[in-house]
C-alpha positions as protocol buffer text, in pm:
chain_id: "A"
residue {
  index: 1
  type: UNK
  ca { x: -10432 y: -6378 z: -7952 }
}
residue {
  index: 2
  type: UNK
  ca { x: -10293 y: -6721 z: -8023 }
}
residue {
  index: 3
  type: UNK
  ca { x: -10151 y: -6868 z: -8340 }
}
residue {
  index: 4
  type: UNK
  ca { x: -10221 y: -7219 z: -8465 }
}
residue {
  index: 5
  type: UNK
  ca { x: -10086 y: -7408 z: -8763 }
}
residue {
  index: 6
  type: UNK
  ca { x: -10351 y: -7494 z: -9021 }
}
residue {
  index: 7
  type: UNK
  ca { x: -10262 y: -7861 z: -8997 }
}
residue {
  index: 8
  type: UNK
  ca { x: -10312 y: -7863 z: -8621 }
}
residue {
  index: 9
  type: UNK
  ca { x: -10645 y: -7686 z: -8664 }
}
residue {
  index: 10
  type: UNK
  ca { x: -10763 y: -7940 z: -8920 }
}
residue {
  index: 11
  type: UNK
  ca { x: -10641 y: -8239 z: -8724 }
}
residue {
  index: 12
  type: UNK
  ca { x: -10788 y: -8132 z: -8392 }
}
residue {
  index: 13
  type: UNK
  ca { x: -11084 y: -7897 z: -8433 }
}
residue {
  index: 14
  type: UNK
  ca { x: -11219 y: -7991 z: -8089 }
}
residue {
  index: 15
  type: UNK
  ca { x: -10901 y: -7858 z: -7930 }
}
residue {
  index: 16
  type: UNK
  ca { x: -10927 y: -7541 z: -8140 }
}
residue {
  index: 17
  type: UNK
  ca { x: -11289 y: -7492 z: -8034 }
}
residue {
  index: 18
  type: UNK
  ca { x: -11192 y: -7520 z: -7667 }
}
residue {
  index: 19
  type: UNK
  ca { x: -10913 y: -7268 z: -7719 }
}
residue {
  index: 20
  type: UNK
  ca { x: -11161 y: -7026 z: -7876 }
}
residue {
  index: 21
  type: UNK
  ca { x: -11363 y: -7031 z: -7555 }
}
residue {
  index: 22
  type: UNK
  ca { x: -11076 y: -6866 z: -7371 }
}
residue {
  index: 23
  type: UNK
  ca { x: -10872 y: -6698 z: -7645 }
}
residue {
  index: 24
  type: UNK
  ca { x: -11171 y: -6557 z: -7842 }
}
residue {
  index: 25
  type: UNK
  ca { x: -10959 y: -6553 z: -8160 }
}
residue {
  index: 26
  type: UNK
  ca { x: -10700 y: -6776 z: -8325 }
}
residue {
  index: 27
  type: UNK
  ca { x: -10479 y: -6677 z: -8617 }
}
residue {
  index: 28
  type: UNK
  ca { x: -10425 y: -6970 z: -8851 }
}
residue {
  index: 29
  type: UNK
  ca { x: -10082 y: -7001 z: -9008 }
}
residue {
  index: 30
  type: UNK
  ca { x: -9946 y: -7184 z: -9307 }
}
residue {
  index: 31
  type: UNK
  ca { x: -9570 y: -7231 z: -9319 }
}
residue {
  index: 32
  type: UNK
  ca { x: -9545 y: -6984 z: -9032 }
}
residue {
  index: 33
  type: UNK
  ca { x: -9735 y: -6706 z: -9207 }
}
residue {
  index: 34
  type: UNK
  ca { x: -10081 y: -6591 z: -9092 }
}
residue {
  index: 35
  type: UNK
  ca { x: -10361 y: -6638 z: -9343 }
}
residue {
  index: 36
  type: UNK
  ca { x: -10690 y: -6652 z: -9153 }
}
residue {
  index: 37
  type: UNK
  ca { x: -10860 y: -6542 z: -8835 }
}
residue {
  index: 38
  type: UNK
  ca { x: -11095 y: -6781 z: -8656 }
}
residue {
  index: 39
  type: UNK
  ca { x: -11332 y: -6637 z: -8400 }
}
residue {
  index: 40
  type: UNK
  ca { x: -11647 y: -6774 z: -8238 }
}
residue {
  index: 41
  type: UNK
  ca { x: -11991 y: -6653 z: -8346 }
}
residue {
  index: 42
  type: UNK
  ca { x: -12340 y: -6710 z: -8217 }
}
residue {
  index: 43
  type: UNK
  ca { x: -12592 y: -6870 z: -8453 }
}
residue {
  index: 44
  type: UNK
  ca { x: -12836 y: -6580 z: -8427 }
}
residue {
  index: 45
  type: UNK
  ca { x: -12576 y: -6308 z: -8491 }
}
residue {
  index: 46
  type: UNK
  ca { x: -12344 y: -6474 z: -8743 }
}
residue {
  index: 47
  type: UNK
  ca { x: -12459 y: -6262 z: -9039 }
}
residue {
  index: 48
  type: UNK
  ca { x: -12418 y: -5938 z: -8845 }
}
residue {
  index: 49
  type: UNK
  ca { x: -12074 y: -6050 z: -8732 }
}
residue {
  index: 50
  type: UNK
  ca { x: -11965 y: -6121 z: -9090 }
}
residue {
  index: 51
  type: UNK
  ca { x: -12097 y: -5779 z: -9197 }
}
residue {
  index: 52
  type: UNK
  ca { x: -11897 y: -5613 z: -8918 }
}
residue {
  index: 53
  type: UNK
  ca { x: -11580 y: -5797 z: -9025 }
}
residue {
  index: 54
  type: UNK
  ca { x: -11632 y: -5687 z: -9386 }
}
residue {
  index: 55
  type: UNK
  ca { x: -11680 y: -5328 z: -9273 }
}
residue {
  index: 56
  type: UNK
  ca { x: -11363 y: -5346 z: -9064 }
}
residue {
  index: 57
  type: UNK
  ca { x: -11168 y: -5485 z: -9362 }
}
residue {
  index: 58
  type: UNK
  ca { x: -11291 y: -5200 z: -9580 }
}
residue {
  index: 59
  type: UNK
  ca { x: -11186 y: -4948 z: -9316 }
}
residue {
  index: 60
  type: UNK
  ca { x: -10839 y: -5101 z: -9296 }
}
residue {
  index: 61
  type: UNK
  ca { x: -10806 y: -5093 z: -9675 }
}
residue {
  index: 62
  type: UNK
  ca { x: -10899 y: -4724 z: -9680 }
}
residue {
  index: 63
  type: UNK
  ca { x: -10646 y: -4652 z: -9405 }
}
residue {
  index: 64
  type: UNK
  ca { x: -10373 y: -4831 z: -9604 }
}
residue {
  index: 65
  type: UNK
  ca { x: -10462 y: -4633 z: -9917 }
}
residue {
  index: 66
  type: UNK
  ca { x: -10448 y: -4305 z: -9725 }
}
residue {
  index: 67
  type: UNK
  ca { x: -10110 y: -4390 z: -9573 }
}
residue {
  index: 68
  type: UNK
  ca { x: -9977 y: -4488 z: -9915 }
}
residue {
  index: 69
  type: UNK
  ca { x: -10104 y: -4163 z: -10065 }
}
residue {
  index: 70
  type: UNK
  ca { x: -9939 y: -3961 z: -9786 }
}
residue {
  index: 71
  type: UNK
  ca { x: -9606 y: -4140 z: -9839 }
}
residue {
  index: 72
  type: UNK
  ca { x: -9627 y: -4063 z: -10212 }
}
residue {
  index: 73
  type: UNK
  ca { x: -9717 y: -3700 z: -10142 }
}
residue {
  index: 74
  type: UNK
  ca { x: -10054 y: -3739 z: -10313 }
}
residue {
  index: 75
  type: UNK
  ca { x: -10236 y: -3586 z: -10016 }
}
residue {
  index: 76
  type: UNK
  ca { x: -10091 y: -3249 z: -10120 }
}
residue {
  index: 77
  type: UNK
  ca { x: -10252 y: -3251 z: -10465 }
}
residue {
  index: 78
  type: UNK
  ca { x: -10489 y: -2969 z: -10557 }
}
residue {
  index: 79
  type: UNK
  ca { x: -10832 y: -3041 z: -10704 }
}
residue {
  index: 80
  type: UNK
  ca { x: -10704 y: -2920 z: -11040 }
}
residue {
  index: 81
  type: UNK
  ca { x: -10418 y: -3172 z: -11027 }
}
residue {
  index: 82
  type: UNK
  ca { x: -10659 y: -3449 z: -10928 }
}
residue {
  index: 83
  type: UNK
  ca { x: -10897 y: -3360 z: -11213 }
}
residue {
  index: 84
  type: UNK
  ca { x: -10609 y: -3352 z: -11462 }
}
residue {
  index: 85
  type: UNK
  ca { x: -10487 y: -3693 z: -11346 }
}
residue {
  index: 86
  type: UNK
  ca { x: -10836 y: -3841 z: -11376 }
}
residue {
  index: 87
  type: UNK
  ca { x: -10867 y: -3699 z: -11729 }
}
residue {
  index: 88
  type: UNK
  ca { x: -10530 y: -3848 z: -11831 }
}
residue {
  index: 89
  type: UNK
  ca { x: -10619 y: -4190 z: -11690 }
}
residue {
  index: 90
  type: UNK
  ca { x: -10957 y: -4189 z: -11863 }
}
residue {
  index: 91
  type: UNK
  ca { x: -10789 y: -4108 z: -12191 }
}
residue {
  index: 92
  type: UNK
  ca { x: -10543 y: -4393 z: -12139 }
}
residue {
  index: 93
  type: UNK
  ca { x: -10233 y: -4172 z: -12114 }
}
């Protein structure tokens, strides 16, 4: 996977499009930090592709939440502890 500055992408989209033919994905950066992923799509499958990307993002978010919960020891909670926590949060305590 290749990286490309946002300014370079905007100034020379034809070059970026040619790179996508071989690279299949380009990470756009702003001030050296990644902020977007550009990947080619076909006109007849664009909606399905976007749906797949959204599903992948959701899966990654769930994985991050699970890892965070494990680090905090929350994966060891009993159902009674979980229910008590939910009750406290609902009450605003």
